[in-house]
C-alpha positions as CSV (number, residue, x, y, z in Angstrom):
1,M,0.1,0.1,0.1
2,T,1.5,3.0,-1.1
3,A,1.7,6.3,0.9
4,N,-1.0,8.2,-1.3
5,S,-3.6,5.5,-0.9
6,I,-3.1,5.3,2.9
7,S,-3.5,9.4,2.9
8,Q,-6.6,9.2,0.8
9,D,-8.0,6.5,3.1
10,A,-7.2,8.7,6.2
11,S,-8.9,11.7,4.6
12,R,-12.0,9.8,3.9
13,L,-12.3,8.5,7.4
14,A,-11.7,12.1,8.7
15,L,-14.8,13.2,6.8
16,P,-18.0,13.9,8.9
17,P,-21.1,11.9,8.2
18,P,-23.5,13.6,5.7
19,S,-26.1,15.7,7.4
20,L,-29.9,14.9,7.7
21,A,-30.7,17.4,5.1
22,R,-28.2,16.0,2.6
23,R,-29.4,12.5,3.2
24,I,-32.9,13.7,2.5
25,S,-31.6,15.5,-0.8
26,S,-29.7,12.2,-1.6
27,F,-32.7,10.1,-0.9
28,F,-35.3,12.1,-3.4
29,Y,-32.5,12.6,-5.9
30,K,-32.1,8.9,-6.3
31,R,-36.0,8.3,-6.4
32,P,-37.5,10.6,-9.0
33,N,-41.0,9.0,-8.7
34,V,-41.2,9.5,-5.1
35,T,-40.1,13.1,-5.6
36,L,-42.7,13.5,-8.2
37,F,-45.3,12.2,-5.8
38,A,-44.1,14.4,-3.0
39,L,-44.1,17.5,-5.0
40,L,-47.7,16.7,-6.4
41,S,-49.5,15.2,-3.2
42,L,-50.6,18.4,-1.6
43,P,-51.9,20.1,-4.7
44,L,-53.6,16.9,-5.9
45,L,-55.0,16.4,-2.1
46,W,-56.4,20.0,-2.3
47,L,-57.8,19.6,-5.7
48,L,-59.5,16.4,-4.8
49,V,-60.8,17.2,-1.3
50,I,-61.5,21.0,-1.5
51,Y,-62.4,21.7,-5.2
52,I,-63.8,18.5,-6.4
53,G,-65.2,17.2,-3.0
54,S,-67.1,20.7,-2.7
55,I,-68.6,20.0,-6.1
56,A,-69.4,16.4,-5.5
57,A,-71.0,17.6,-2.1
58,M,-73.1,20.2,-3.9
59,L,-74.1,17.7,-6.4
60,V,-75.3,15.3,-3.9
61,Q,-77.4,18.2,-2.2
62,S,-79.2,18.9,-5.4
63,F,-80.9,15.7,-5.1
64,Y,-82.2,16.4,-1.9
65,S,-85.5,18.5,-1.4
66,L,-86.8,21.0,1.0
67,D,-89.7,20.7,3.3
68,P,-92.1,23.1,2.5
69,F,-93.8,23.3,6.0
70,S,-90.5,23.1,8.3
71,G,-88.1,24.5,5.8
72,R,-85.6,21.8,6.5
73,V,-83.6,20.0,4.0
74,V,-85.0,16.3,3.5
75,R,-82.0,14.2,2.8
76,Q,-83.6,11.6,0.6
77,F,-82.7,11.1,-3.1
78,T,-85.4,12.8,-5.2
79,L,-85.6,14.5,-8.7
80,S,-88.4,16.9,-7.5
81,T,-85.7,19.8,-7.0
82,Y,-84.9,19.4,-10.6
83,Q,-88.5,19.2,-11.6
84,S,-89.4,22.4,-10.0
85,L,-86.3,23.9,-11.3
86,F,-87.1,23.0,-15.0
87,N,-91.0,23.3,-14.8
88,N,-90.8,27.0,-13.6
89,P,-90.5,29.5,-16.7
90,S,-88.8,32.2,-14.4
91,N,-86.1,30.0,-13.6
92,M,-85.6,29.0,-17.4
93,D,-85.7,32.8,-18.2
94,I,-83.0,33.4,-15.8
95,V,-80.7,30.7,-17.5
96,G,-81.5,31.9,-21.0
97,R,-80.7,35.4,-19.9
98,T,-77.4,34.5,-18.5
99,V,-76.2,32.3,-21.4
100,L,-77.6,35.2,-24.0
101,M,-75.5,37.6,-22.1
102,A,-72.2,35.6,-21.7
103,F,-72.6,34.9,-25.5
104,L,-72.9,38.5,-26.5
105,V,-70.2,39.5,-24.3
106,T,-67.9,37.0,-25.6
107,L,-68.8,37.9,-29.1
108,M,-68.0,41.5,-28.4
109,C,-64.9,40.7,-26.7
110,A,-63.6,38.8,-29.6
111,V,-64.4,41.6,-32.0
112,I,-62.7,44.2,-30.0
113,A,-60.0,41.9,-29.1
114,F,-58.8,40.6,-32.5
115,P,-57.7,43.9,-34.3
116,L,-55.9,45.1,-31.2
117,S,-54.2,41.7,-30.9
118,Y,-53.3,41.6,-34.5
119,Y,-51.6,45.2,-34.2
120,F,-49.9,44.1,-31.0
121,A,-48.6,40.7,-32.6
122,R,-47.8,42.3,-36.2
123,Y,-47.0,46.0,-36.2
124,A,-46.3,47.4,-32.7
125,P,-42.5,48.0,-31.8
126,K,-41.1,46.3,-29.0
127,R,-41.4,49.1,-26.7
128,V,-45.0,50.4,-27.9
129,K,-45.9,46.6,-27.4
130,S,-44.7,46.8,-23.8
131,V,-46.7,49.9,-23.0
132,L,-49.7,48.4,-24.7
133,Y,-49.6,45.1,-22.6
134,L,-49.1,47.2,-19.5
135,G,-52.4,49.1,-20.3
136,V,-54.0,45.8,-21.0
137,M,-52.9,44.3,-17.7
138,L,-53.1,47.5,-15.5
139,P,-56.8,47.4,-14.8
140,L,-56.5,43.9,-13.5
141,W,-54.1,45.1,-10.8
142,S,-56.9,47.2,-9.2
143,S,-59.9,45.9,-7.1
144,Y,-62.7,44.2,-8.9
145,L,-65.3,46.1,-6.9
146,V,-63.7,49.5,-7.3
147,R,-63.7,49.1,-11.2
148,V,-67.4,47.9,-11.2
149,Y,-68.6,50.9,-8.9
150,A,-66.5,53.3,-10.9
151,W,-68.6,52.2,-14.1
152,K,-71.8,52.6,-12.1
153,L,-70.9,56.1,-11.7
154,I,-69.8,56.5,-15.1
155,L,-73.0,55.1,-16.5
156,A,-75.3,56.9,-14.0
157,D,-77.9,59.6,-15.4
158,E,-75.3,62.1,-13.7
159,G,-72.2,60.5,-15.2
160,I,-70.0,61.6,-17.8
161,I,-71.5,59.5,-20.6
162,S,-75.0,61.3,-20.1
163,W,-72.9,64.7,-19.8
164,F,-71.1,64.2,-23.1
165,F,-74.6,63.2,-25.0
166,T,-76.0,66.4,-23.5
167,A,-73.1,68.4,-24.3
168,L,-73.2,67.3,-28.1
169,G,-76.9,67.8,-28.4
170,L,-77.5,64.1,-28.6
171,R,-79.4,63.5,-25.4
172,G,-82.6,62.4,-27.4
173,V,-80.3,59.6,-29.0
174,L,-79.6,58.2,-25.5
175,D,-82.9,58.7,-24.4
176,A,-83.9,56.5,-27.4
177,I,-81.5,53.8,-26.7
178,L,-82.8,53.5,-23.2
179,S,-86.4,53.5,-24.3
180,I,-85.8,50.0,-26.0
181,P,-87.9,47.6,-24.0
182,V,-85.3,45.1,-23.4
183,I,-81.9,46.8,-23.2
184,G,-82.9,50.1,-22.0
185,G,-83.7,51.4,-18.4
186,S,-83.9,54.7,-16.5
187,S,-80.2,55.1,-17.0
188,L,-77.4,53.1,-18.5
189,S,-76.4,52.0,-14.9
190,F,-79.8,50.5,-14.5
191,S,-80.1,48.7,-17.8
192,F,-79.0,45.6,-19.6
193,L,-76.8,47.7,-22.0
194,G,-74.9,49.1,-19.2
195,M,-74.5,45.7,-17.7
196,F,-73.2,44.5,-21.2
197,I,-70.7,47.4,-21.4
198,V,-69.4,46.6,-17.9
199,F,-69.0,42.7,-18.6
200,V,-67.1,43.6,-21.8
201,Y,-64.7,46.1,-20.2
202,I,-63.9,43.8,-17.0
203,W,-63.6,40.6,-19.4
204,L,-61.7,42.1,-22.2
205,P,-58.2,41.4,-21.0
206,Y,-58.8,37.7,-20.8
207,M,-59.7,37.7,-24.6
208,I,-56.6,40.1,-25.7
209,L,-54.0,38.0,-24.2
210,P,-54.9,34.4,-25.8
211,V,-55.7,35.9,-29.2
212,T,-52.4,37.9,-28.9
213,A,-50.3,34.8,-28.1
214,A,-52.1,32.8,-30.9
215,L,-51.3,35.5,-33.5
216,E,-47.7,35.7,-32.5
217,R,-47.3,31.8,-33.3
218,V,-48.7,32.4,-36.8
219,P,-45.4,32.0,-38.9
220,K,-44.7,35.1,-41.1
221,S,-43.4,32.6,-43.7
222,L,-47.0,31.5,-44.3
223,I,-48.2,35.0,-44.7
224,E,-45.6,35.9,-47.1
225,A,-46.2,32.6,-49.1
226,S,-49.8,33.5,-49.3
227,G,-48.8,36.8,-50.9
228,D,-46.1,35.3,-53.2
229,L,-49.0,33.0,-54.5
230,G,-51.0,35.9,-55.5
231,G,-53.4,35.9,-52.5
232,R,-55.1,39.2,-51.6
233,P,-54.7,40.6,-48.1
234,S,-58.3,39.6,-47.4
235,T,-57.7,36.2,-48.8
236,T,-54.5,35.8,-46.7
237,F,-56.7,36.7,-43.6
238,W,-59.4,34.5,-44.0
239,K,-57.5,31.5,-45.3
240,V,-54.3,31.7,-43.3
241,I,-54.2,34.1,-40.4
242,L,-57.8,33.6,-39.0
243,P,-57.9,29.7,-39.1
244,L,-54.6,29.6,-37.3
245,A,-55.5,32.3,-34.6
246,F,-59.0,31.0,-34.0
247,P,-57.8,28.6,-31.3
248,G,-56.5,31.6,-29.4
249,V,-60.1,33.2,-29.9
250,I,-61.9,30.1,-28.7
251,A,-59.2,29.9,-25.6
252,G,-60.1,33.6,-24.8
253,S,-63.9,32.6,-25.1
254,I,-63.5,30.1,-22.4
255,F,-62.6,32.7,-19.9
256,T,-65.1,35.3,-21.1
257,F,-68.1,33.0,-21.3
258,S,-67.4,31.3,-17.9
259,L,-66.7,34.3,-16.0
260,T,-69.9,35.9,-17.4
261,L,-71.9,32.9,-17.0
262,G,-71.0,32.6,-13.1
263,D,-70.6,36.4,-12.2
264,Y,-73.2,37.8,-9.8
265,I,-71.9,41.1,-8.5
266,I,-72.1,42.9,-11.7
267,P,-75.8,42.0,-12.3
268,Q,-76.5,43.2,-8.6
269,I,-74.4,46.5,-8.8
270,I,-75.3,47.4,-12.7
271,G,-78.6,46.7,-14.3
272,N,-82.3,46.3,-13.3
273,S,-83.3,43.7,-10.8
274,S,-83.6,40.8,-13.2
275,Y,-81.6,37.9,-11.9
276,F,-78.8,36.1,-13.5
277,I,-77.7,32.4,-12.5
278,G,-75.2,33.9,-9.9
279,G,-77.8,36.1,-8.4
280,A,-80.3,33.3,-8.3
281,V,-78.1,30.9,-6.6
282,Y,-77.2,33.7,-3.9
283,V,-80.9,34.3,-3.0
284,F,-81.8,30.7,-3.0
285,Y,-78.9,30.0,-0.8
286,G,-78.6,32.9,1.4
287,T,-82.2,34.6,1.7
288,A,-84.6,31.7,0.9
289,G,-82.7,28.9,2.4
290,N,-83.3,26.5,-0.4
291,I,-79.9,24.8,-0.5
292,P,-81.3,21.9,-2.9
293,L,-82.7,24.4,-5.3
294,A,-79.4,26.4,-5.4
295,A,-77.3,23.3,-5.7
296,A,-79.4,22.3,-8.6
297,F,-79.2,25.7,-10.2
298,T,-75.4,25.5,-10.0
299,T,-75.2,22.5,-12.0
300,I,-76.6,24.4,-15.2
301,P,-73.4,26.3,-15.6
302,I,-71.3,23.2,-14.8
303,V,-73.0,21.3,-17.8
304,I,-72.9,24.0,-20.0
305,M,-69.2,24.5,-19.3
306,I,-68.4,20.8,-19.5
307,V,-69.9,21.0,-23.0
308,Y,-68.2,24.2,-24.0
309,L,-64.9,22.8,-23.0
310,L,-65.4,19.7,-24.9
311,V,-66.0,21.7,-28.1
312,A,-63.2,24.1,-27.5
313,R,-61.0,21.1,-26.9
314,R,-61.8,19.6,-30.4
315,L,-61.2,23.2,-31.9
316,G,-57.7,23.1,-30.4
317,A,-58.3,26.0,-27.9
318,F,-56.2,24.1,-25.1
319,D,-53.2,24.5,-27.5
320,A,-53.6,28.2,-27.2
321,L,-53.5,28.7,-23.6
């Protein structure tokens, strides 16, 4: 045995034993599957117990009924709650009103967001793009309630919009719009039109960002090839750009449609006393104490969104998220 080997053995013997933290680190490093399970166990536990568990409990509650005399929940399986839900025309009016508003808000957000996103992705310089992105994201940094109440003041009869129409001598035009039976009201802040405006403003950033991301992924070479092959700008847009960016529109619509479908704050602050699904669930659960009917009402947007997500998945929306 040489002197070098003896010194190396002595140095190894002199090293202190590894610490507990190092042993734990070595254990997980050698077992990647255990590491993956340890990292995902808590999020999966929260997802299964808190999120999916609460939804499952709500679905179970929807198959109970309410005793009309005592007001207590009868914990026996029955379909009477769903029968009362679907047999009541006012409940179906609430569902139709909510779905129609969600569809119109989604459509308007797509119409507004697409040209803005196209400019962001194709023409805006880097500095301008940063400023534009900041302008899109900045409203999201403020309180949701502050923005909604600010719009209530803007849309009020004494607000800036009414003042603007009056200053231009167009007060009669505003009054004519407000006199329309379905969308009108005493003022914009007490009308479906005002509610529609607020919904579009609140959820528009959620449409702009996915559409911009989808447009940025459209290869410029395809656009140039379309022009080289004699395609007009309109042909290039309809045949090349829009089909490739359409999954981004569908991805954005998932946010705008679902958020409008479940929102109950804006309909309470803006608009008349007509209920939407969120407001109806709030009233049935909190004021009326009819928990089974509130749970049954909640299953409607869940089913709608499941169908919507399945269709969006087939259209490639998840690839654009």
